[in-house]
C-alpha positions as CSV (number, residue, x, y, z in Angstrom):
1,M,-11.4,13.0,37.0
2,S,-10.2,14.4,33.7
3,N,-12.6,16.6,31.9
4,V,-10.6,18.1,29.0
5,P,-12.9,19.3,26.2
6,Q,-12.5,17.7,22.7
7,V,-10.9,19.6,19.9
8,K,-12.2,19.7,16.3
9,V,-9.8,19.0,13.4
10,P,-11.0,19.5,9.8
11,A,-10.7,16.1,8.1
12,T,-12.0,14.0,5.2
13,Y,-12.8,10.3,5.4
14,L,-11.9,8.8,2.0
15,R,-11.7,5.5,0.3
16,G,-8.8,5.0,-2.1
17,G,-8.6,1.7,-3.9
18,T,-9.2,-1.1,-1.4
19,S,-8.2,1.0,1.6
20,K,-9.7,4.0,3.4
21,G,-8.2,6.6,5.7
22,V,-8.6,10.0,7.4
23,F,-7.1,12.7,5.2
24,F,-5.9,16.1,6.6
25,R,-4.6,19.3,5.0
26,L,-1.3,20.1,6.8
27,E,-2.4,23.6,7.6
28,D,-5.6,22.3,9.3
29,L,-3.7,20.3,11.9
30,P,-3.1,21.6,15.4
31,A,0.3,23.5,15.5
32,S,2.0,20.7,17.5
33,A,1.0,18.1,14.9
34,Q,2.1,20.1,11.8
35,V,5.6,18.8,12.4
36,P,6.8,15.2,12.7
37,G,7.0,13.9,16.2
38,K,5.1,12.5,19.2
39,A,2.2,15.0,19.0
40,R,1.4,14.1,15.5
41,D,1.6,10.3,16.2
42,K,-0.6,10.6,19.3
43,L,-3.2,12.7,17.4
44,F,-3.4,10.2,14.6
45,Q,-3.5,7.2,17.0
46,R,-6.4,8.9,18.9
47,V,-8.2,9.6,15.6
48,I,-8.0,6.0,14.5
49,G,-8.6,4.6,18.0
50,S,-5.2,3.0,18.7
51,P,-3.6,1.4,20.4
52,D,-6.6,-0.8,21.1
53,P,-6.0,-4.1,23.1
54,Y,-9.5,-5.2,21.9
55,A,-8.4,-4.8,18.3
56,A,-11.8,-3.4,17.4
57,H,-11.3,0.4,17.0
58,I,-14.7,1.1,18.7
59,D,-13.5,4.5,20.0
60,G,-12.1,5.8,16.7
61,M,-12.3,6.1,13.0
62,G,-10.3,3.0,12.2
63,G,-11.7,-0.3,11.0
64,A,-9.4,-2.6,12.9
65,T,-7.6,-3.8,9.8
66,S,-4.4,-2.7,8.2
67,S,-6.5,-1.4,5.2
68,T,-8.5,0.9,7.4
69,S,-6.0,2.1,10.0
70,K,-4.5,4.9,8.0
71,C,-4.0,8.7,8.1
72,V,-2.8,11.0,5.3
73,I,-1.4,14.5,5.3
74,L,-1.5,16.6,2.1
75,S,0.1,20.0,1.6
76,K,1.1,22.3,-1.3
77,S,4.1,20.7,-2.8
78,T,7.6,22.0,-2.0
79,K,9.0,20.2,-5.0
80,P,9.3,21.8,-8.5
81,D,6.8,20.5,-11.1
82,H,4.6,18.8,-8.4
83,D,1.2,19.8,-7.1
84,V,1.0,18.2,-3.7
85,D,3.1,16.5,-1.1
86,Y,1.6,13.3,0.2
87,L,2.6,11.8,3.6
88,Y,1.2,8.6,4.8
89,G,1.0,7.1,8.3
90,Q,0.1,3.4,9.0
91,I,-1.4,3.2,12.4
92,S,-0.7,0.0,14.4
93,I,-4.0,-1.4,15.6
94,D,-2.9,-2.8,19.0
95,K,0.6,-1.4,19.5
96,D,1.8,2.0,20.4
97,F,3.4,3.3,17.2
98,V,2.8,4.9,13.8
99,D,4.8,3.5,10.9
100,W,6.1,6.1,8.4
101,S,8.5,3.8,6.5
102,G,6.5,3.3,3.3
103,N,3.7,4.4,1.0
104,C,0.1,3.3,0.6
105,G,-0.5,2.7,-3.1
106,N,-4.3,2.5,-2.7
107,L,-4.5,5.8,-0.9
108,S,-2.2,7.3,-3.5
109,T,-5.4,7.3,-5.6
110,G,-7.2,9.3,-2.9
111,A,-4.2,11.7,-2.7
112,G,-4.7,12.6,-6.3
113,A,-8.4,13.2,-5.9
114,F,-8.1,14.9,-2.6
115,A,-5.4,17.3,-3.9
116,I,-8.1,18.7,-6.3
117,H,-10.8,18.7,-3.6
118,A,-8.5,20.5,-1.2
119,G,-7.5,23.3,-3.6
120,Y,-3.9,22.2,-4.1
121,V,-4.1,22.0,-7.9
122,D,-4.1,25.2,-9.9
123,K,-7.6,25.8,-11.3
124,S,-6.1,26.6,-14.7
125,R,-5.0,22.9,-14.9
126,I,-8.5,21.5,-14.1
127,P,-10.6,21.0,-17.3
128,D,-14.4,21.5,-17.3
129,N,-14.6,17.9,-18.5
130,G,-11.8,15.5,-19.1
131,V,-8.8,14.3,-17.1
132,C,-6.7,16.3,-14.7
133,T,-3.1,15.1,-14.3
134,V,-2.1,15.5,-10.6
135,R,1.6,15.4,-9.9
136,I,2.2,13.9,-6.4
137,W,5.4,13.9,-4.4
138,Q,5.3,10.9,-2.1
139,A,7.1,12.2,0.9
140,N,7.6,8.9,2.7
141,I,9.8,7.4,0.0
142,S,10.7,10.5,-2.1
143,K,9.1,9.4,-5.3
144,T,6.7,10.9,-7.9
145,I,3.3,9.5,-8.6
146,I,1.1,10.7,-11.4
147,A,-2.7,10.4,-10.9
148,H,-5.0,10.9,-13.9
149,V,-8.2,12.0,-12.2
150,P,-11.5,12.2,-14.2
151,I,-13.3,15.6,-14.1
152,T,-16.9,16.3,-14.9
153,H,-18.3,19.9,-14.8
154,G,-15.1,21.1,-13.2
155,Q,-15.3,18.7,-10.2
156,V,-13.7,15.3,-9.4
157,Q,-15.9,12.6,-10.9
158,E,-16.3,10.0,-8.2
159,T,-19.1,7.8,-9.6
160,G,-18.8,5.6,-12.6
161,D,-18.7,2.0,-13.9
162,F,-15.1,1.0,-13.1
163,E,-15.2,-2.2,-11.0
164,L,-12.3,-3.0,-8.6
165,D,-12.3,-6.4,-6.9
166,G,-12.3,-5.9,-3.2
167,V,-14.6,-2.8,-3.4
168,T,-18.3,-3.5,-3.4
169,F,-19.6,-0.7,-5.6
170,P,-18.3,0.6,-9.0
171,A,-16.8,4.1,-9.2
172,A,-14.8,6.3,-11.6
173,E,-11.4,5.0,-12.8
174,I,-8.2,6.8,-11.7
175,V,-5.1,5.7,-13.5
176,L,-1.9,5.8,-11.4
177,E,1.7,6.0,-12.7
178,F,4.4,5.2,-10.2
179,L,7.5,6.8,-11.7
180,D,10.9,5.1,-11.0
181,P,9.4,3.1,-8.2
182,S,12.6,1.2,-7.3
183,D,14.9,2.3,-4.4
184,E,13.1,3.2,-1.2
185,G,16.0,5.4,-0.3
186,E,17.6,2.8,2.0
187,D,19.5,0.4,-0.3
188,G,21.6,2.7,-2.4
189,G,19.3,2.6,-5.4
190,S,19.3,-1.1,-6.1
191,L,16.1,-2.7,-7.3
192,F,17.4,-6.0,-5.8
193,P,19.2,-5.1,-2.5
194,T,21.0,-8.5,-2.4
195,G,22.1,-8.2,-6.0
196,N,20.3,-11.3,-7.0
197,L,17.0,-12.0,-8.7
198,V,16.5,-15.1,-6.4
199,D,18.3,-15.9,-3.1
200,Q,18.2,-18.9,-0.8
201,L,16.6,-17.3,2.3
202,E,17.5,-19.0,5.5
203,V,14.8,-18.5,8.1
204,P,15.6,-19.6,11.7
205,E,13.1,-22.3,12.9
206,V,11.4,-22.4,9.5
207,G,13.8,-23.5,6.8
208,T,15.7,-22.4,3.7
209,F,13.9,-21.7,0.4
210,P,14.1,-19.4,-2.7
211,A,13.1,-15.8,-2.3
212,T,12.9,-12.7,-4.5
213,M,13.5,-9.5,-2.6
214,I,12.7,-6.3,-4.4
215,T,12.3,-2.6,-3.6
216,A,9.7,-1.4,-6.1
217,G,6.7,0.4,-4.8
218,I,7.4,-1.0,-1.4
219,P,10.2,-3.5,-0.2
220,T,8.7,-6.9,-0.7
221,V,9.8,-10.5,0.0
222,F,8.4,-13.0,-2.5
223,V,8.4,-16.7,-1.8
224,N,6.7,-19.7,-3.5
225,A,3.5,-20.7,-1.9
226,E,4.3,-24.4,-2.2
227,D,7.7,-23.9,-0.4
228,I,5.9,-22.8,2.7
229,G,3.0,-25.2,2.6
230,Y,0.3,-23.2,0.7
231,T,-1.5,-23.5,-2.6
232,G,-1.8,-19.8,-3.4
233,T,-5.6,-19.9,-3.3
234,E,-5.9,-19.2,0.4
235,L,-8.4,-16.6,1.7
236,R,-8.0,-14.5,4.8
237,E,-9.7,-17.0,7.2
238,A,-7.3,-19.8,6.3
239,I,-4.3,-17.8,7.6
240,N,-5.5,-15.0,9.9
241,T,-7.1,-17.5,12.2
242,D,-3.9,-19.6,12.5
243,A,-1.6,-18.0,15.0
244,K,1.3,-20.4,14.2
245,A,1.1,-19.6,10.5
246,L,1.2,-15.9,11.2
247,A,4.2,-16.3,13.4
248,R,6.0,-18.4,10.8
249,L,5.3,-15.8,8.1
250,E,6.5,-13.0,10.3
251,K,9.8,-14.9,10.8
252,I,10.1,-15.1,7.0
253,R,9.5,-11.3,6.8
254,V,12.1,-10.6,9.5
255,A,14.7,-12.8,7.8
256,G,14.0,-10.9,4.5
257,A,14.2,-7.5,6.2
258,L,17.6,-8.5,7.6
259,R,18.9,-9.8,4.3
260,M,17.7,-6.6,2.5
261,G,19.4,-4.4,5.0
262,L,16.2,-2.7,6.1
263,I,16.9,-3.6,9.8
264,K,20.1,-4.6,11.7
265,T,18.5,-6.8,14.4
266,P,15.4,-8.9,14.5
267,E,14.0,-6.8,17.3
268,E,13.9,-3.8,15.0
269,A,11.1,-5.5,13.0
270,L,8.7,-4.8,15.9
271,T,8.8,-1.1,15.1
272,R,8.7,-1.7,11.3
273,Q,5.6,-3.7,10.6
274,H,4.6,-1.8,7.5
275,T,7.8,-2.7,5.5
276,P,8.9,-5.0,4.1
277,K,5.8,-6.9,2.9
278,I,5.8,-10.7,2.7
279,A,4.0,-12.3,-0.3
280,F,3.7,-15.8,-1.7
281,V,3.1,-16.7,-5.3
282,S,1.9,-19.7,-7.3
283,K,1.0,-20.6,-10.8
284,P,-2.7,-20.1,-11.9
285,K,-5.3,-22.2,-10.3
286,D,-9.1,-22.1,-10.1
287,Y,-10.5,-20.8,-6.8
288,K,-13.5,-18.8,-5.4
289,S,-12.8,-15.3,-4.1
290,A,-13.9,-13.9,-0.8
291,S,-17.2,-12.7,-2.4
292,G,-17.9,-16.2,-3.9
293,K,-16.8,-15.1,-7.4
294,Q,-15.3,-17.9,-9.4
295,I,-11.7,-17.1,-10.5
296,N,-10.5,-19.3,-13.4
297,A,-6.9,-20.2,-13.9
298,A,-7.2,-19.3,-17.6
299,D,-8.1,-15.7,-16.6
300,V,-4.9,-14.9,-14.6
301,D,-1.2,-15.1,-15.1
302,L,-0.4,-16.1,-11.5
303,L,-1.8,-16.0,-7.9
304,V,-0.4,-13.8,-5.2
305,R,-1.3,-13.5,-1.5
306,A,0.3,-10.8,0.6
307,L,0.4,-9.8,4.3
308,S,0.1,-6.3,5.7
309,M,0.8,-5.5,9.3
310,G,0.9,-9.1,10.2
311,K,-2.3,-10.3,8.6
312,L,-3.2,-11.6,5.1
313,H,-4.6,-8.7,3.1
314,H,-8.2,-8.9,1.9
315,A,-7.2,-8.0,-1.6
316,M,-3.8,-6.5,-2.6
317,M,-1.9,-3.4,-1.4
318,G,-1.3,-1.0,-4.2
319,T,2.4,-0.7,-3.4
320,A,2.7,-4.5,-3.4
321,A,1.0,-4.6,-6.8
322,V,3.7,-2.3,-8.1
323,A,6.3,-4.8,-6.7
324,I,4.4,-7.6,-8.4
325,G,4.2,-5.9,-11.7
326,T,7.9,-5.0,-11.6
327,A,9.1,-8.4,-10.6
328,A,6.9,-10.0,-13.2
329,A,8.5,-7.9,-15.9
330,I,12.0,-9.2,-15.0
331,P,12.8,-12.7,-16.3
332,G,13.9,-15.1,-13.6
333,T,12.3,-13.7,-10.5
334,L,9.9,-16.0,-8.6
335,V,7.0,-13.7,-9.7
336,N,8.0,-13.9,-13.3
337,L,8.4,-17.7,-13.2
338,A,5.1,-18.2,-11.5
339,A,3.6,-16.2,-14.4
340,G,5.2,-18.5,-16.9
341,G,8.5,-16.8,-17.4
342,G,9.7,-14.7,-20.3
343,E,9.4,-11.0,-21.0
344,R,6.2,-9.2,-19.8
345,T,4.9,-5.7,-19.7
346,A,1.8,-6.5,-17.7
347,V,0.2,-9.3,-15.6
348,T,-3.2,-10.1,-14.2
349,F,-2.9,-11.8,-10.9
350,G,-5.4,-13.4,-8.6
351,H,-5.8,-12.2,-5.0
352,P,-8.2,-13.1,-2.2
353,S,-10.9,-10.7,-3.5
354,G,-10.5,-11.3,-7.2
355,T,-8.1,-10.1,-9.9
356,L,-6.0,-7.1,-10.6
357,R,-4.0,-6.1,-13.7
358,V,-0.7,-4.1,-13.3
359,G,1.9,-3.1,-15.8
360,A,5.6,-2.2,-15.5
361,E,8.4,-1.1,-17.8
362,A,11.8,-2.6,-16.9
363,K,15.1,-2.7,-18.7
364,L,18.6,-4.0,-18.2
365,E,21.2,-1.3,-18.1
366,N,24.9,-2.1,-17.4
367,G,24.0,-5.4,-15.9
368,E,21.4,-3.9,-13.5
369,W,17.6,-4.0,-13.8
370,K,15.9,-0.6,-13.8
371,V,12.2,0.1,-13.8
372,T,10.9,3.3,-15.3
373,K,7.3,3.2,-14.1
374,A,4.5,0.9,-13.0
375,I,0.8,1.5,-14.0
376,M,-2.5,0.4,-12.5
377,S,-6.1,1.6,-12.2
378,R,-7.9,2.3,-8.9
379,S,-10.8,4.5,-7.8
380,A,-11.5,6.9,-4.9
381,R,-14.5,8.4,-3.2
382,I,-15.1,10.7,-0.3
383,L,-17.2,9.0,2.4
384,M,-17.5,11.8,4.8
385,E,-16.1,15.3,5.4
386,G,-16.2,17.7,8.3
387,W,-14.2,17.4,11.5
388,V,-12.8,14.6,13.6
389,R,-12.9,15.2,17.4
390,V,-10.3,14.1,19.9
391,P,-9.8,14.8,23.6
392,G,-7.6,17.9,24.0
393,D,-5.1,16.1,26.1
394,A,-4.7,13.2,23.7
395,F,-1.7,14.6,21.8
């Protein structure tokens, strides 16, 4: 019988936006996990409690949802004019892999706050009271994120009156700027990998319908809700309890991934669940959010529902919000058309937990659309800090 003692690893459990994850400083990780590879993946899986055939994460820190099965590594930045390098791992709940293919926009908020907590930001740049600008290098996708973190008495301010739909309690507002969010490094720099604002996407066993495929924030496949049998007002239970619906949506995602050049064969999608995202849009409608809050059509520009790791997200992924804001700013995309068309610098969209506003700056250069930045507000709060413990033979 195995009787290997547990090891203690310094860690911080932190909520960022509508997600939460276990944050580590690179130098605090066991030596074998300080470099990419099997040891790191196995350590993070054991921390979260994956792979778990019960899909419950009873024996780990995960929450058995895509929003709560995450680990983050921060380190002093190796890039000029940046404070911190931020690396994100999406831990599969019931399968044996960690997906490093994209960013988490929600936890980007936590990365900004944690960079200050962890001592990665020079003290001379932290005001006694005011806002600290944290320059983040997002190592998964090689992009810059600027976090504007409120400071009170020289410390990160975590409490406040900023309300974020999908988060129960108010907190302090952190403004995020995603600079040059297009090009995930895999499509040669094109915001639209297919070269089109809208394509006819052929999905085996499902059908053919319009799709906007974009790489801004995170690669995302947008389709019209009505084209796939939805209204756009659906909540999680309507889709996540329907195995056939989830399988059909996964087929759409796989077809989009192939068309975008993110994978070469459908089988590759099994090891790339984090990207691309699949989302469906519709024109504004009245509906009740997951909390029972009434969302009126007059208060939003469009409705969006998005899936993460094979399930409908309870609110909206931060990176997908960047994709939404960017696509909305470009006339002719499905997102823009759902919002009423025309030129836009910001939209407020309805999601299962409420509404979110996101802005983007896009311009047409030499026949190609470019996006300079996307902006949105989130919040972050430390939930617990100390050590996580894992069996010594787990990684």
